[in-house]
N, C-alpha and C positions, 0 to 999 in steps of 0.2 A: 452488590450490581454487579448484575451481567455483561461479564465481554463483552459478549453487540455492543451494548448498553452504556457503556464504560466507553467501545472504539468509537461511535457514535455521536458520544460528546466531546471525545478529542477531538476528535475530525471536524466536525463545529467550528473548530479550533480554529484549524489555517483560515490560508487568505480568501479571495471574496475568489469564488469560479474565474475561472475563461469560458467563454465557447464551441466547443470544439469537438470532432465525430469518435463521441471515443465507446460513441455503443460495445467495437469491442472488443474492450477490455476492463471496462464498468461493471462492480460486483464483487461480491466475496467468493477465495476460490481457495481449495486445500489443496496440499501434496498429503502422500499414502503413509506419511509418519507423521501428519496430524498440523505438518507449518500451515498458518494462516495469513491471506494476502490479502488487506482490506484498498480496492480501486478508486477512487469519488478522480473528477476531471482537476477537486480541488490538491487533490497529497493523495497520500498511498499509508494504506499501515500495515504491519507485519506484525504478527499474532500476537498477544495483547498488553500491551506496551507501548508500541513505537510505531514516532509517528512519522513521518516522512513531508514536504513542502518541496513542489519543481516551481523549475522561472515557469515552465510552458506549462497546458499540461495533454495530454499522450496525443498523441496523428495516427495518422496512417504509417500500420507494421511494417516492418517492425521499427520500436523507439528506441530511442539511445536518448538517459535525461542522466542532471546529475539528482542532485534527491540531497534536501537538506533536512539532516534528522534528528527528532533526542526520542528521550526514554522518558513515557510518562507515568504515573503513581497516583490513585484517589489515594488522598489520605484524608478521610470525614470530606467532606461538603468540594477541598477543596482540591489540585491537582496541579503538582510536584510535578514540574519539566528536567529533567539532567539530561546530560551523558549526550552531547551535542557531536554530529559525525556529518559529515560529509559521500558519498558514492557516489560510484557512477551504475547507473542498472542499463538492464536493454533486453527488448520485450520483446521474447519478437509469438508470433500462434503456429505451436506443432496442429500435429492427428489429431480426430478428437474430439476439437475444441477446449484443447490444454493448450496453455503457457509453458514456452522453454522463460527464467529467467536467468539473468545472467550477474552477479553485483563480483567485481573481483575474477578472483580464478574458482568461485563458485557455479553451480551453473542447479538450478532446481526446476517440476515441472509439475505445472500446479492448475486444478479441474475443477472447474465450476462447486462449489458450494451449497450446503443447507445449513445454515448454520440455526 
């Protein structure tokens, strides 16, 4: 299963979407070192296996939220969920249509990408 198809399938398991102005953050984002970030109203995904839900969708920037995360893996036709973790994320727009994403002491710049 391709990573975009897997992430789409995984994110479809997230709770129902909320109505919010999320156009500034929705979509697929990449780092120069190959990191991936998928953002939808109902959740966020990192790289190939980590998905998170938030108590409310992104609002106007800057956006700060608690994330409820888990790593998910395909096992045949099943999806296995493990490594549950609660994180805090801060997301703010940067120049040239990029985002600064900060979690704990780590901060990365993501740019829109085609996957």
